[in-house]
MDTraj code that builds the backbone (N, CA, C; nanometers):
import mdtraj as md
import numpy as np

residues = "MET SER THR GLU THR ALA GLN HIS ALA GLY HIS GLU PRO PRO ALA SER GLY ALA ALA LEU ASN SER LEU ALA VAL SER ALA THR PHE HIS CYS LEU THR GLY CYS VAL ILE GLY GLU VAL VAL GLY MET PHE ILE GLY THR ALA LEU GLY ARG GLY ASN LEU ALA THR ILE ALA LEU ALA VAL GLY LEU ALA TYR VAL PHE GLY PHE GLY LEU THR SER LEU PRO LEU PHE ARG ALA GLY LEU THR LEU ALA ALA VAL VAL PRO ILE ALA LEU ALA ALA ASP THR VAL SER ILE THR ILE MET GLU ALA ILE ASP ASN ALA PHE VAL VAL LEU VAL PRO GLY ALA LEU GLU ALA GLY LEU ALA ASP LEU LEU LEU TRP ALA SER ILE ALA GLY GLY PHE VAL VAL ALA PHE PRO PHE ALA TRP ALA ALA ASN ARG TYR MET ILE ALA ARG GLY LYS GLY HIS ALA VAL VAL HIS ASP TYR HIS".split()
xyz = np.array([
    [16.4755, -4.7825, -5.3126],
    [16.4438, -4.6416, -5.3264],
    [16.3497, -4.6047, -5.2127],
    [16.3755, -4.4964, -5.1468],
    [16.2937, -4.4536, -5.0334],
    [16.1677, -4.3828, -5.0808],
    [16.0744, -4.3657, -4.9885],
    [15.9526, -4.2903, -5.0200],
    [15.9883, -4.1500, -5.0646],
    [16.0877, -4.0919, -4.9985],
    [16.1294, -3.9567, -5.0348],
    [16.1787, -3.9516, -5.1788],
    [16.2592, -4.0533, -5.2189],
    [16.3083, -4.0583, -5.3556],
    [16.1931, -4.0747, -5.4528],
    [16.0966, -4.1615, -5.4174],
    [15.9800, -4.1819, -5.5036],
    [15.9020, -4.0518, -5.5193],
    [15.8913, -3.9754, -5.4120],
    [15.8170, -3.8510, -5.4183],
    [15.8889, -3.7495, -5.5055],
    [16.0199, -3.7522, -5.5048],
    [16.0941, -3.6600, -5.5897],
    [16.0848, -3.6999, -5.7362],
    [16.0696, -3.8305, -5.7636],
    [16.0612, -3.8771, -5.9012],
    [15.9284, -3.8397, -5.9643],
    [15.8258, -3.8201, -5.8851],
    [15.6944, -3.7880, -5.9398],
    [15.6083, -3.7285, -5.8317],
    [15.4968, -3.7933, -5.8050],
    [15.4061, -3.7445, -5.7028],
    [15.3977, -3.8444, -5.5885],
    [15.3434, -3.7994, -5.4781],
    [15.3303, -3.8848, -5.3610],
    [15.2261, -3.9930, -5.3881],
    [15.2552, -4.1196, -5.3527],
    [15.1585, -4.2260, -5.3758],
    [15.0357, -4.2072, -5.2863],
    [14.9190, -4.2543, -5.3320],
    [14.7988, -4.2393, -5.2505],
    [14.8102, -4.3211, -5.1223],
    [14.7615, -4.2671, -5.0129],
    [14.7702, -4.3360, -4.8844],
    [14.6397, -4.4047, -4.8468],
    [14.5301, -4.3662, -4.9120],
    [14.4015, -4.4276, -4.8789],
    [14.3013, -4.4003, -4.9901],
    [14.1839, -4.4596, -4.9753],
    [14.0727, -4.4307, -5.0634],
    [14.0779, -4.4983, -5.1984],
    [13.9961, -4.4449, -5.2886],
    [13.9786, -4.5040, -5.4210],
    [14.1081, -4.5037, -5.5022],
    [14.1882, -4.3999, -5.4895],
    [14.3137, -4.3939, -5.5653],
    [14.4086, -4.5049, -5.5220],
    [14.4156, -4.5296, -5.3926],
    [14.4994, -4.6382, -5.3410],
    [14.4464, -4.7733, -5.3897],
    [14.3165, -4.7929, -5.3789],
    [14.2566, -4.9189, -5.4239],
    [14.2805, -4.9411, -5.5725],
    [14.2664, -4.8362, -5.6506],
    [14.2859, -4.8456, -5.7952],
    [14.4307, -4.8812, -5.8300],
    [14.5252, -4.8172, -5.7634],
    [14.6664, -4.8465, -5.7883],
    [14.6991, -4.9894, -5.7452],
    [14.6401, -5.0359, -5.6363],
    [14.6616, -5.1737, -5.5908],
    [14.6033, -5.2735, -5.6906],
    [14.4875, -5.2428, -5.7467],
    [14.4284, -5.3296, -5.8494],
    [14.5201, -5.3347, -5.9710],
    [14.5692, -5.2187, -6.0149],
    [14.6591, -5.2126, -6.1294],
    [14.7865, -5.2932, -6.1042],
    [14.8449, -5.2768, -5.9869],
    [14.9663, -5.3506, -5.9515],
    [14.9405, -5.5002, -5.9485],
    [14.8241, -5.5390, -5.8989],
    [14.7919, -5.6807, -5.8877],
    [14.7641, -5.7411, -6.0251],
    [14.6974, -5.6677, -6.1130],
    [14.6789, -5.7171, -6.2498],
    [14.8130, -5.7282, -6.3213],
    [14.9036, -5.6364, -6.2927],
    [15.0386, -5.6434, -6.3487],
    [15.1059, -5.7718, -6.3034],
    [15.0960, -5.7998, -6.1741],
    [15.1527, -5.9225, -6.1176],
    [15.0886, -6.0447, -6.1819],
    [14.9565, -6.0417, -6.1921],
    [14.8826, -6.1526, -6.2518],
    [14.9291, -6.1780, -6.3951],
    [14.9510, -6.0726, -6.4705],
    [14.9948, -6.0864, -6.6095],
    [15.1283, -6.1593, -6.6184],
    [15.2251, -6.1155, -6.5398],
    [15.3554, -6.1824, -6.5396],
    [15.3451, -6.3270, -6.4948],
    [15.2635, -6.3518, -6.3935],
    [15.2463, -6.4884, -6.3432],
    [15.1808, -6.5780, -6.4480],
    [15.0772, -6.5290, -6.5133],
    [15.0082, -6.6089, -6.6144],
    [15.1020, -6.6400, -6.7311],
    [15.1743, -6.5405, -6.7790],
    [15.2681, -6.5648, -6.8900],
    [15.3709, -6.6699, -6.8485],
    [15.4284, -6.6542, -6.7297],
    [15.5277, -6.7500, -6.6815],
    [15.4704, -6.8898, -6.6648],
    [15.3509, -6.8991, -6.6093],
    [15.2869, -7.0298, -6.5895],
    [15.2618, -7.0987, -6.7233],
    [15.2053, -7.0269, -6.8184],
    [15.1722, -7.0862, -6.9479],
    [15.2995, -7.1290, -7.0212],
    [15.3965, -7.0398, -7.0281],
    [15.5222, -7.0734, -7.0963],
    [15.5906, -7.1907, -7.0255],
    [15.5931, -7.1885, -6.8937],
    [15.6540, -7.2975, -6.8174],
    [15.5845, -7.4303, -6.8386],
    [15.4518, -7.4286, -6.8432],
    [15.3766, -7.5522, -6.8675],
    [15.4088, -7.6084, -7.0058],
    [15.4128, -7.5230, -7.1064],
    [15.4430, -7.5696, -7.2418],
    [15.5850, -7.6241, -7.2515],
    [15.6815, -7.5524, -7.1956],
    [15.8210, -7.5976, -7.2032],
    [15.8394, -7.7271, -7.1246],
    [15.7885, -7.7308, -7.0014],
    [15.8030, -7.8504, -6.9186],
    [15.7403, -7.9726, -6.9833],
    [15.6233, -7.9534, -7.0410],
    [15.5549, -8.0649, -7.1070],
    [15.6291, -8.1066, -7.2335],
    [15.6732, -8.0091, -7.3128],
    [15.7458, -8.0395, -7.4365],
    [15.8755, -8.1150, -7.4085],
    [15.9386, -8.0843, -7.2953],
    [16.0635, -8.1524, -7.2588],
    [16.0399, -8.2823, -7.1830],
    [15.9127, -8.3148, -7.1587],
    [15.8797, -8.4386, -7.0886],
    [15.9159, -8.4368, -6.9408],
    [15.9185, -8.3198, -6.8804],
    [15.9525, -8.3076, -6.7386],
    [15.8342, -8.3495, -6.6519],
    [15.8628, -8.3889, -6.5299],
    [15.7592, -8.4276, -6.4351],
    [15.6888, -8.3060, -6.3781],
    [15.5883, -8.3332, -6.2953],
    [15.5080, -8.2253, -6.2370],
    [15.5915, -8.1262, -6.1571],
    [15.6766, -8.1750, -6.0691],
    [15.7545, -8.0858, -5.9831],
    [15.8482, -7.9968, -6.0657],
    [15.9159, -8.0559, -6.1624],
    [16.0081, -7.9779, -6.2462],
    [15.9313, -7.8752, -6.3307],
    [15.8150, -7.9142, -6.3810],
    [15.7352, -7.8226, -6.4625],
    [15.6815, -7.7080, -6.3780],
    [15.6344, -7.7393, -6.2576],
    [15.5853, -7.6344, -6.1673],
    [15.6993, -7.5400, -6.1305],
    [15.8162, -7.5953, -6.0991],
    [15.9306, -7.5111, -6.0635],
    [15.9687, -7.4189, -6.1792],
    [15.9676, -7.4725, -6.3009],
    [15.9982, -7.3907, -6.4185],
    [15.8934, -7.2813, -6.4359],
    [15.7659, -7.3170, -6.4216],
    [15.6580, -7.2197, -6.4380],
    [15.6671, -7.1086, -6.3335],
    [15.6968, -7.1446, -6.2102],
    [15.7102, -7.0442, -6.1038],
    [15.8312, -6.9547, -6.1317],
    [15.9423, -7.0147, -6.1687],
    [16.0615, -6.9350, -6.2011],
    [16.0346, -6.8370, -6.3135],
    [15.9643, -6.8839, -6.4162],
    [15.9321, -6.7949, -6.5285],
    [15.8302, -6.6881, -6.4893],
    [15.7429, -6.7181, -6.3939],
    [15.6493, -6.6156, -6.3452],
    [15.7271, -6.4994, -6.2839],
    [15.8315, -6.5304, -6.2074],
    [15.9158, -6.4241, -6.1518],
    [15.9881, -6.3487, -6.2637],
    [16.0434, -6.4214, -6.3590],
    [16.1162, -6.3574, -6.4692],
    [16.0253, -6.2620, -6.5462],
    [15.9068, -6.3100, -6.5842],
    [15.8152, -6.2248, -6.6602],
    [15.7597, -6.1113, -6.5740],
    [15.7308, -6.1386, -6.4480],
    [15.6809, -6.0330, -6.3596],
    [15.7834, -5.9218, -6.3414],
    [15.9068, -5.9611, -6.3103],
    [16.0124, -5.8609, -6.2952],
    [16.0392, -5.7908, -6.4284],
    [16.0320, -5.8667, -6.5374],
    [16.0548, -5.8080, -6.6693],
    [15.9512, -5.7022, -6.7044],
    [15.8247, -5.7318, -6.6759],
    [15.7190, -5.6346, -6.7044],
    [15.7358, -5.5073, -6.6221],
    [15.7835, -5.5223, -6.5001],
    [15.8089, -5.4052, -6.4162],
    [15.9288, -5.3262, -6.4673],
    [16.0269, -5.3967, -6.5175],
    [16.1515, -5.3332, -6.5603],
    [16.1365, -5.2496, -6.6871],
    [16.0500, -5.2907, -6.7769],
    [16.0388, -5.2206, -6.9056],
    [16.0135, -5.0707, -6.8915],
    [15.9116, -5.0265, -6.8170],
    [15.8912, -4.8812, -6.8070],
    [16.0054, -4.8106, -6.7329],
    [16.0714, -4.8818, -6.6449],
    [16.1846, -4.8216, -6.5729],
    [16.3018, -4.7984, -6.6668],
    [16.3276, -4.8961, -6.7543],
    [16.4327, -4.8773, -6.8556],
    [16.3954, -4.7658, -6.9516],
    [16.2669, -4.7624, -6.9914],
    [16.2210, -4.6555, -7.0821],
    [16.2351, -4.5180, -7.0184],
    [16.2259, -4.5138, -6.8849],
    [16.2395, -4.3865, -6.8136],
    [16.3867, -4.3469, -6.7980],
    [16.4769, -4.4317, -6.8462],
    [16.6182, -4.3981, -6.8447],
    [16.6968, -4.4515, -6.7266],
    [16.6357, -4.5360, -6.6451],
    [16.7080, -4.5914, -6.5308],
    [16.8059, -4.6986, -6.5777],
    [16.9124, -4.7141, -6.5034],
    [17.0133, -4.8146, -6.5346],
    [16.9712, -4.9488, -6.4752],
    [17.0375, -5.0547, -6.5193],
    [17.0114, -5.1879, -6.4656],
    [17.0318, -5.1898, -6.3144],
    [17.1357, -5.1236, -6.2678],
    [17.1635, -5.1185, -6.1244],
    [17.0512, -5.0503, -6.0461],
    [16.9828, -4.9577, -6.1076],
    [16.8698, -4.8904, -6.0423],
    [16.7410, -4.9715, -6.0568],
    [16.7241, -5.0378, -6.1701],
    [16.6003, -5.1107, -6.1987],
    [16.5864, -5.2351, -6.1117],
    [16.6929, -5.3109, -6.0955],
    [16.6838, -5.4392, -6.0251],
    [16.6259, -5.4261, -5.8839],
    [16.6776, -5.3380, -5.7983],
    [16.6185, -5.3309, -5.6642],
    [16.4742, -5.2798, -5.6637],
    [16.4403, -5.1925, -5.7580],
    [16.3021, -5.1427, -5.7661],
    [16.2089, -5.2568, -5.8055],
    [16.2460, -5.3327, -5.9078],
    [16.1629, -5.4434, -5.9546],
    [16.1489, -5.5502, -5.8461],
    [16.2576, -5.5812, -5.7796],
    [16.2510, -5.6816, -5.6723],
    [16.1600, -5.6350, -5.5594],
    [16.1722, -5.5096, -5.5212],
    [16.0904, -5.4554, -5.4121],
    [15.9437, -5.4459, -5.4529],
    [15.9190, -5.4157, -5.5797],
    [15.7808, -5.3967, -5.6250],
    [15.7050, -5.5271, -5.6392],
    [15.7728, -5.6329, -5.6805],
    [15.6999, -5.7529, -5.7217],
    [15.7227, -5.8800, -5.6412],
    [15.8276, -5.8892, -5.5646],
    [15.8589, -6.0163, -5.4983],
    [15.7451, -6.0655, -5.4101],
    [15.6912, -5.9814, -5.3259],
    [15.5843, -6.0240, -5.2343],
    [15.4608, -6.0647, -5.3121],
    [15.4196, -5.9824, -5.4064],
    [15.2983, -6.0087, -5.4835],
    [15.3107, -6.1375, -5.5654],
    [15.4212, -6.1557, -5.6353],
    [15.4401, -6.2765, -5.7154],
    [15.4452, -6.3988, -5.6251],
    [15.5124, -6.3885, -5.5120],
    [15.5219, -6.5017, -5.4198],
    [15.3835, -6.5433, -5.3711],
    [15.3031, -6.4469, -5.3327],
    [15.1661, -6.4772, -5.2889],
    [15.0876, -6.5404, -5.4030],
    [15.0927, -6.4793, -5.5194],
    [15.0166, -6.5277, -5.6347],
    [15.0573, -6.6704, -5.6706],
    [15.1860, -6.6964, -5.6769],
    [15.2344, -6.8281, -5.7170],
    [15.2084, -6.9341, -5.6098],
    [15.2277, -6.9001, -5.4838],
    [15.2047, -6.9978, -5.3767],
    [15.0583, -7.0418, -5.3744],
    [14.9675, -6.9469, -5.3804],
    [14.8247, -6.9806, -5.3750],
    [14.7815, -7.0514, -5.5031],
    [14.8238, -7.0012, -5.6176],
    [14.7832, -7.0642, -5.7434],
    [14.8302, -7.2085, -5.7503],
    [14.9563, -7.2335, -5.7202],
    [15.0079, -7.3696, -5.7311],
    [14.9501, -7.4616, -5.6248],
    [14.9243, -7.4104, -5.5051],
    [14.8578, -7.4921, -5.4030],
    [14.7174, -7.5296, -5.4508],
    [14.6483, -7.4362, -5.5119],
    [14.5144, -7.4618, -5.5639],
    [14.5185, -7.5713, -5.6705],
    [14.6120, -7.5611, -5.7646],
    [14.6233, -7.6605, -5.8716],
    [14.6527, -7.7982, -5.8123],
    [14.7408, -7.8036, -5.7149],
    [14.7743, -7.9314, -5.6519],
    [14.6515, -7.9925, -5.5835],
    [14.5665, -7.9085, -5.5266],
    [14.4492, -7.9571, -5.4544],
    [14.3317, -7.9959, -5.5447],
    [14.3318, -7.9525, -5.6707],
    [14.2236, -7.9893, -5.7630],
    [14.2486, -8.1318, -5.8113],
    [14.1565, -8.2224, -5.7810],
    [14.1755, -8.3628, -5.8220],
    [14.1934, -8.3764, -5.9729],
    [14.3019, -8.4409, -6.0131],
    [14.3290, -8.4677, -6.1539],
    [14.3991, -8.3572, -6.2291],
    [14.4151, -8.2393, -6.1684],
    [14.4743, -8.1265, -6.2420],
    [14.6190, -8.1539, -6.2810],
    [14.6955, -8.2149, -6.1929],
    [14.8364, -8.2396, -6.2247],
    [14.8534, -8.3477, -6.3313],
    [14.7564, -8.4343, -6.3427],
    [14.7634, -8.5393, -6.4443],
    [14.7062, -8.4934, -6.5777],
    [14.6372, -8.3813, -6.5784],
    [14.5749, -8.3301, -6.7006],
    [14.6820, -8.2829, -6.7977],
    [14.6572, -8.3010, -6.9232],
    [14.7501, -8.2563, -7.0265],
    [14.7219, -8.1132, -7.0687],
    [14.8063, -8.0636, -7.1560],
    [14.7921, -7.9257, -7.2032],
    [14.6607, -7.9024, -7.2784],
    [14.6042, -8.0062, -7.3341],
    [14.4792, -7.9920, -7.4084],
    [14.3563, -8.0078, -7.3188],
    [14.3779, -8.0359, -7.1907],
    [14.2664, -8.0579, -7.0978],
    [14.2219, -7.9274, -7.0329],
    [14.0935, -7.9021, -7.0401],
    [14.0364, -7.7834, -6.9778],
    [14.0620, -7.7826, -6.8274],
    [14.0653, -7.9007, -6.7655],
    [14.0858, -7.9085, -6.6208],
    [14.2158, -7.8402, -6.5784],
    [14.3213, -7.8591, -6.6534],
    [14.4494, -7.7957, -6.6190],
    [14.4361, -7.6441, -6.6203],
    [14.3839, -7.5910, -6.7287],
    [14.3761, -7.4457, -6.7442],
    [14.2731, -7.3850, -6.6502],
    [14.1626, -7.4562, -6.6267],
    [14.0605, -7.4063, -6.5326],
    [14.1152, -7.4037, -6.3906],
    [14.1961, -7.5041, -6.3544],
    [14.2524, -7.5044, -6.2191],
    [14.3556, -7.3928, -6.2022],
    [14.4345, -7.3673, -6.3049],
    [14.5303, -7.2559, -6.2986],
    [14.4546, -7.1234, -6.2876],
    [14.3537, -7.1051, -6.3717],
    [14.2738, -6.9817, -6.3668],
    [14.2060, -6.9672, -6.2309],
    [14.1496, -7.0766, -6.1800],
    [14.0843, -7.0730, -6.0486],
    [14.1815, -7.0355, -5.9377],
    [14.3030, -7.0875, -5.9472],
    [14.4047, -7.0531, -5.8483],
    [14.4390, -6.9054, -5.8491],
    [14.4460, -6.8480, -5.9683],
    [14.4750, -6.7047, -5.9770],
    [14.3587, -6.6211, -5.9249],
    [14.2361, -6.6669, -5.9485],
    [14.1191, -6.5956, -5.8945],
    [14.1233, -6.5967, -5.7413],
    [14.1563, -6.7105, -5.6835],
    [14.1657, -6.7205, -5.5371],
    [14.2811, -6.6345, -5.4852],
    [14.3922, -6.6319, -5.5579],
    [14.5117, -6.5597, -5.5129],
    [14.4986, -6.4082, -5.5237],
    [14.4193, -6.3609, -5.6201],
    [14.4131, -6.2178, -5.6498],
    [14.3854, -6.1302, -5.5271],
    [14.2828, -6.1583, -5.4453],
    [14.2565, -6.0674, -5.3328],
    [14.3694, -6.0636, -5.2295],
    [14.4405, -6.1738, -5.2148],
    [14.5521, -6.1760, -5.1200],
    [14.6691, -6.0925, -5.1721],
    [14.6983, -6.1061, -5.3019],
    [14.8042, -6.0240, -5.3623],
    [14.7630, -5.8773, -5.3625],
    [14.6349, -5.8507, -5.3894],
    [14.5844, -5.7130, -5.3867],
    [14.6038, -5.6513, -5.2481],
    [14.5693, -5.7251, -5.1433],
    [14.5831, -5.6727, -5.0068],
    [14.7301, -5.6410, -4.9759],
    [14.8206, -5.7276, -5.0184],
    [14.9633, -5.7025, -4.9956],
    [15.0098, -5.5803, -5.0743],
    [14.9680, -5.5702, -5.2003],
    [15.0052, -5.4535, -5.2812],
    [14.9497, -5.3256, -5.2215],
    [14.8254, -5.3284, -5.1778],
    [14.7622, -5.2101, -5.1186],
    [14.8378, -5.1662, -4.9938],
    [14.8735, -5.2631, -4.9099],
    [14.9475, -5.2348, -4.7870],
    [15.0810, -5.1671, -4.8200],
    [15.1538, -5.2236, -4.9167],
    [15.2856, -5.1678, -4.9511],
    [15.2736, -5.0301, -5.0159],
    [15.1790, -5.0144, -5.1074],
    [15.1623, -4.8859, -5.1758],
    [15.1262, -4.7762, -5.0757],
    [15.0394, -4.8081, -4.9797],
    [14.9985, -4.7092, -4.8787],
    [15.1177, -4.6609, -4.7969],
    [15.2220, -4.7402, -4.7918],
    [15.3427, -4.7040, -4.7170],
    [15.4539, -4.6535, -4.8083],
    [15.4196, -4.6265, -4.9355],
    [15.5183, -4.5717, -5.0283],
    [15.6164, -4.6739, -5.0810],
    [15.5812, -4.8018, -5.0713],
    [15.6707, -4.9085, -5.1167],
    [15.6062, -4.9844, -5.2324],
    [15.6776, -5.0845, -5.2830],
    [15.6224, -5.1673, -5.3890],
    [15.5963, -5.0870, -5.5155],
    [15.4781, -5.1033, -5.5694],
    [15.4443, -5.0379, -5.6958],
    [15.4256, -4.8878, -5.6826],
    [15.4227, -4.8357, -5.5624],
    [15.4174, -4.6901, -5.5460],
    [15.5418, -4.6262, -5.6080],
    [15.6549, -4.6957, -5.5974],
    [15.7794, -4.6437, -5.6515],
    [15.7798, -4.6578, -5.8036],
    [15.7358, -4.7735, -5.8521],
    [15.7340, -4.7993, -5.9958],
    [15.6356, -4.7060, -6.0664],
    [15.5247, -4.6788, -6.0019],
    [15.4170, -4.5981, -6.0606],
    [15.4660, -4.4632, -6.1124],
    [15.5614, -4.4042, -6.0464],
    [15.6116, -4.2743, -6.0882],
    [15.6847, -4.2773, -6.2225],
    [15.7238, -4.3967, -6.2666],
    [15.7987, -4.4081, -6.3917],
    [15.7134, -4.4537, -6.5084],
    [15.5873, -4.4852, -6.4852],
    [15.4989, -4.5324, -6.5929],
    [15.4568, -4.4181, -6.6803],
])
top = md.Topology()
chain = top.add_chain()
for i, resn in enumerate(residues, 1):
    res = top.add_residue(resn, chain, resSeq=i)
    for name in ("N", "CA", "C"):
        top.add_atom(name, md.element.get_by_symbol(name[0]), res)
traj = md.Trajectory(xyz[None], top)
């Protein structure tokens, strides 16, 4: 969807200032929510199935995309958009942000000594995942802010919320 289409659907996205920063924070928390849900569900499923670290991480990352895109899709479906319209909007809104969030978070977990060997009941596992998301947040925020300022990403989704 072009900036022009987004503007016709609602109002013009903010190009600078506090409104832009606020929308970028909202978009990044949205991304974080989908990533956290996917990571947690993936960790539980991978562990329950006795999968190794790589398979569990891959499942968690895949589910982060599924939940992230799903969270973006819900208000678009509620606004009456079809699946054919929702898919490209959701992909454009979240792919960069989720990729940044997941790459940094998982790299952080891998770098924390003992985190990959920690079990689901170990605070180290959850603290390393949380720490990774804290480190990733400003990078995802900067990407979201950049895209929104140019009428892309969550600027398009925002009109349907």
